[in-house]
N, C-alpha and C positions, 0 to 999 in steps of 0.2 A: 504494500500500500504506500509506504513511504517513498519507494522507487518511482511509482506512478505519479505521485504528487510532484516530485522533483522534476520528472520528465515533462510534465505539463507546464510547470513554471518555466523551465528552460525554453520550451517551445514558444511560450508567450513572450518571453524576453527576446528571443531570436527574431520573432516576427516584428516586435516593436522596434528592434534595432534596424531591421531591413526597411521598415516603413519610414523610420526616421531618416535613414540614409537617402532614400528616394526623395523625401520631402526636401532635404538639404540641397540636393542636386536641382530639383525643380525651382526652389526658391532662388538659388544662385542664377539660374537661367532667367527667371522673371525680372530680377533686379538688373541683370545685364541687358535684357531686352528693352527695359524702360530707358536705360541710358542711351542705347543705340537708337531707339525711336526718336528721342529728343534731338539727337545729332542729325538724323535724317531731316527732321523739320528745320533745323538750323541751316542745312544746306539747300533749303528750298522745297523740301517735300519729296516724296517718293516719285511722283510723276516727273518732277524737274530732274531728279537724278537719272531716272530711266530715259529721259530725253537726250542724254549725252550719247551720241553715236560715234564721235571721233574727237580727238584733241591734238593740239600741237604744243610742244614744249621746247623752249630754248633756254638753257641754263649755263651760266659761266661762274667760275670761281677757282677753287684750288683743291688739289688732292694734298692732304697732309700725310707725309710719308711715315706712317707708323711702321716700324721694323723695316723701313727701306731708306732711312736717312743716312747721311754721311758718317755719323757716329751714333753709338748706342744712346738710348734715352733721349734722342733729339727728335724734332718735329719739322723737318724741312718741308716747305710748301712749293708745289709746282703747279703751273696754270693748268686748268682743266675746262673743257667745254663739252656739253652733250646736247644733241638735238634729237628729239623723239617725235614721230608722227604715228598715231595709232588710229586704226579704223576698227572700232569695236564690233560694229554691225557686220563688216565684211571679213573680220578675223585676219586683218593685215596689220603689219607693224614694220617700222623702219627706225633705225638708230645710227647716228654718226657721232663718234667721240674723238677728241683731240687731247693729248696730254703727254706726260713724260715722267722721267725719273731723274734724280740727281746724276750729273755726269754726261749730259748731252743725249740721253736716251729719249727718243720721241716716238709717239705712235699717232696715227691718224687713220682710223678704220671705220667701216660701216657694217651694218647687218640689216637684212630685211627678210621678212617671212610673209608668205601668202598662204594662209591656212597652215599647212605643214611643210611646204616647200620653202627652204631658206637659201640665202646666198650671203656670204660675207666678202668683204673686199678690203684691200690694203692700199691706201692712197700714196704711200711712200714707195712701195715696190710695184704699184700699178698692176695688181693681180687680183683675181677673184677665186673663191672656193665655194663650190656647191655644198649646201647643208640640207640634204633631204631628210624627211621625217623629223623635223625639228620638234622637240618636246614642248608642250604648252607651258611648262615651267619657265622656259626662256623668255616668254612674253610676260608672264605673271610677275616675275621679279622686277621688270622695268616699269610695270604699271604702278608700282609702289611709290613712284615719284609724285603721284597725284592723290591727295587725301580722299577725294570722292571715290577713287578706285578701291581704296581700302574699305570704305563704307559698303560699296557694292559687294566686295568679297565676303565681308562679315555677314551681310544680309543673306547671301546665297548659302552661307554655312551656319545659319541661325541656330540649329540644334546643338552646335558646339559652343555657343556663347556661355560664358560663366563670369560672374562678378568677382573681381579681386578687391573690392572695397574702395576706399578713398586714399588719396596721396597728395602731398604738396609737390608742385613742380613749377619752376619759374616764380616761386613765391605766391602761387595761387592754388586753391583747392581743385583737385581733379577727381573725376570718377573713372575708375579703371576696370576694363573688362578684357577678357581674353577669348580667343577662339582658335581652332585648329584648321589650317587651310588645306587645299587639295594635296599639297606636298608633305602633309603631316607636320608642318611647321607651326608651333604654338606661338601666337602673336598676341601681345598685350597692347591694348589701345588706351591712350590717355586722353580723356575729353575734359576740356575746361568746364567747370561746373557752372560758370556764368554764361559763356557764349555757346556751350555745347559743341564747339568745333574741336576737331582732332588736333592736339598739340604735338603728340609724338606716338610712335609705336616702338616696341622693343621685343627682342627675341633672346633666348638663352641658348648658348652653344659652346663649342670647344675651340680654342685657339691653340695652334701647335706649340707656341712658346708659353703662354700664360694659363692654359687649361680652361677652367670654367670662366666664361665671360658673357656679359650682356652687351648686345649690340643695340644702340639707340638711334632712331631716325627722328629728328626733331624738325618740325615745320616752323620756320622762323617767325611767321606772322601771316596775316591775311589782308587783302583789299577786296573791294566789291566792285564788280564790273556792271552792276545794275541788275544782274541776273543770277550770278553765282558768287559765293565767297571764293576768292582766288588765292591760293598759297603764293607767297612771294619768295620762298627759298627753303632750303633744308640744310641741316647739319647732321652728319653721321658721326657717332662715337662708338668705339670698340673698347670695352673695359675701361670706360671713362676717358679714353684718349681720342681726340678728334681725328678723323680720317678723311673727311670731306666737308667742304664749306661752299655752298652754291647759292647764287642769286638767280631767281627766275626772271630772265629778260622778257620772256613771253610765255604765258600759259593761256590758251584760248580753246574754247569748246566749240564743236560743230563748225569747224573751218572748212569742211568738205574738201579734203586734199585730193588732188588728181592722181591718176594711176602712176605718173612719173615719180611721185613721192615714194613709191614702193619698189623702185627698180634700182639695180646697181648702176654705177656710171657706165656709159657706153664705151665699147671698144677696149675693154680691159681683158687681156687673155686669162685663161684659167691657170692657176698656180700648178706647177709641176708637182705631182704627188710624191710624198716621201715613200721610201721602200717599206714594204710590209712583210710580215712573217720572217723577220730576221732574228738571228740568235741574239738575245739580249747581252750575252757576255762576249766581249771581243778580247782576244789575246794579242797583246802588243809585243811581248817577248817572253822569255822564260820568267815566270813568277810575276809578270806585270799584266794587269787586265783593267778593262772598264766594264761596268754593267749598266745597262739602260733600265732604270727603275722609275716608274711614274712619269716618264718623259724626260728624265734628267740623266746625265752621265755621272757615274760615281767611279773614282779610281780606287783600285785595291792592289796591294803589292804583298807577295809572300816572301818573308825572310826565313832564315833557318828555324827560328823558334817562335815566330809570331807573324801576325798580319797587320799591315797598316792600311787604313782607309782614309781617303780624302773626299770629303763632302757628305753632308747628311741632309739632303734637300727635302722640301715638301712637308712631310709630317711623319708620324709614327708608322703608318702603313707603308709609306714609300721606303723607309729604312728597313722595315721587315722584309720587303721584297729584295732589297739590296743584300741584306745580311744572309738571307737564304741562299742567294746565288754565290756569295763569297764563300760560305761554308761548303757548298756543294763543289765549287771549283777547287778550293784548297782545303780539303778535309783534315781534321786532326790538329788544327792550330787555332789558337784563340786570337781575337782582335785585340791587340795590346794598345794600339794608338788610333785615335780618330782626330783629324784636323778638318777645319772648314775654311773656305776661302775668305768668307766674311760673315757678319752677323745677320744678314738679311734672311727673312723667314723662308724664302725659296731656296736658300743654300744651307741653312742650319736648322730648319723647322723639325727635322727628325732626329735631332741630337740626343734627346732623352733616351731613346732606345739603345744607343751605344753606351750611355752611362749605365743603363741596366745590364749591359753585357760585361761591365767591369772595365771598359776601355778608358785609357787616360786621354784627356783632351789636350791637344797642343793648340794654344791660342795666342793671339796677339795681346799684348799687355792691356790695351784699352778696352778689351772685351771681357775682362775678368769679372767685374761686378755684374755685368749683364747676364753672363752664363751662369753665375751663381744664383741669380734670381730665377732663371729658367729652370734650373735643377730643383728648386724648391716649390715650383708651381703646383697647384691643386687640380687634379683631374678626377672628378667624381662622376660627371655626366657620361664621359666616354673614357674609362680608365685605360691609360696607356701602359707600355711595358715597364716603365720606371715606377708607376703606381703599384703595379702587380708584383714587381720584384725590386723593392727599394734598395738602392746602392748609393754610397757617398760619391760626390763628384770628385774625381781626381783630375787635376789640371796642371800642366806644365806651360809656363809662359815663354814665348820666344825670346831668347836672350841674345841681344846684339843683332836682331833682325834675321837670324838664320839658325836652323836646326838641321842636323844631318843624321839620318838613320842609315846604318850600313851593317852588313854581316861579312864584309870582305869580298862578297860577290855582287850582291845587289845593293844599290845606293839610291836614296831619295833625299834631295835637299829641299827643305821648306824655307822659302824666302818671304819676307815682308817687303813688298815693293814700295812701301811708303805712302804718304798722303797723296791722294789723287782726287779727281773730280767726282768719283762715285762714292768712295769711302776714305776715311782717314787712315785706316789700316787694311791691307789687302794681302793675303797669303797666296802664293802659287807653289806648286810642287814641280821641281826640276829633276828629271832623271837623266844624268849625264851619259850613262851607257847607251840609252835608247834615243838620246837627243830629243827628248819630249818635254814640253811644258804643259801642265794641267792647270787650267784657270777658270774662274767664274766671272762672267759679265765684262771681261776686258775686251773680248771680241766674240760676239755671238754670230752664229751662222744657222740658217734654217735647217730643219731636219731633212729637207729634200736636197741639200747641198747647193742651193742657190748661193750667189756671191755674198760675202759678208759686207755689211755696211758699217763702216767705222764711225766713231764719235770722239768726243774729247777724252773719254776714258781710254779708248784704244790708242790715241796719240800718246798719252802718258805711259801706257804699257809698252808701246813700241820704243819709246825713248829709254825706258828702263832696260829693256832687252839689249838694245844697242850699247848702252853704257856698261853692262855687265859682260858683254862679249861672250855670252853663253853659246855653245854649239847647239842650235835648235833647228830641227827639221820639221817637226810636227807640233802644232798647237792644238791641244784637245780641250774643247769647252765643256762646261756643265750644260749649257744650252746649245744644242745643235750638233753639227758634224765637224770633222777635223779640218784645220786650215794650215797651210804651209806658211813659212816666213815670207816667201815672195808674195803670196796672196795677201798677207797682212800688210806688207809694205804698199802694195797697190791700193788696198782699201783705204789706207791712211792718205796716200797721195790723192785719191779720188775726192777726198773732202775739200781739196783746194780748188 
């Protein structure tokens, strides 16, 4: 009898808990829906929002080079421009961007899609690349420049709406709701509690250097064109650090763009495709190899008792691919040393996996504090190798601008080429027996082996090579394919 009473009480409690959980979910949705409905009214009402069939955006400002500046913990700014035309009704989209990186790096390219047929082009190289079966996510990401598009998206995903309560932002109270979009990205929307307009949205994710980070996109303010509230700009922050600062020169709805707005520039040839189905590991000589991992070249060298690796690009997964290839090619030896050309995330973003392997980092002196911080970062959303296998950071700083690794047969010289236009410290690996220099960003060449385009950083590198009088026949980049010294000299000369 006592057992039956306990069972009955347990069942009542369980049903009560389940009912309560269901009620909490529903109440959270209803609170969020009330906030979103007020915002819809602030943007002119549902019919006004649904009347937007296309828009044109022209924005100018700067990219703030988080993890891409000349020195660690800096925030170099480079000019940036983006032009977007979207035909929502016809499912067409076009984008043109212009920008660059410190050291003379420039890009000027475009992308257009008609339903699922895409085309990209490079205005510097004057080539096009077909992009068939373009994923809808490519367009959705760019629609987030427009607050109204965020409202659309939240309305279309209304069952995912949840209230996150209230928060102060810009010194004003805000109502915060969240929803999950088509790409399973959880987005938090901050609505000004007075104007009910969208002030910012944010997402939570993983940064290869700093681990768990919040990305914030902040709309700088609004004006009214007599019909719609119009955003006047946006600022993007990652982990509290600004990465983009844009002013909207033009944002106009229902401009009815013509068909030409969704076409690539005329008379541009198709870019020659890069080789496919190639072996990712390339043998350069006995014990000297490169592996193509995640689209990056990584150098690895086998010595009698250990392995040396140069570069840890991308992220933890790219380093996993590289390390698997290294161990398969040179079995039975541990990776004792890892060096990176410089601190940028596309060259050192996968470093933590090598720390987890127990490797010692050979680094430039000015990067010490930065990499110490990277080693201590918290990865709870997507635990990486170092989180799962904690190891202390072991680091040797380059003394006198040079470090030599040798076993009497194989030799690698690691040089700091000094302060240049791209970074204040830059390491290269020189292999005197093979007459090879391995470098990152000093001269890049496309994967299809088209000619390299030099810049100010390349000029600095060429002068350093000439001054050192190193016997070099091949220059192997992290980005792209091999270049000869003669090709480098020609690329530098072509700048004039």
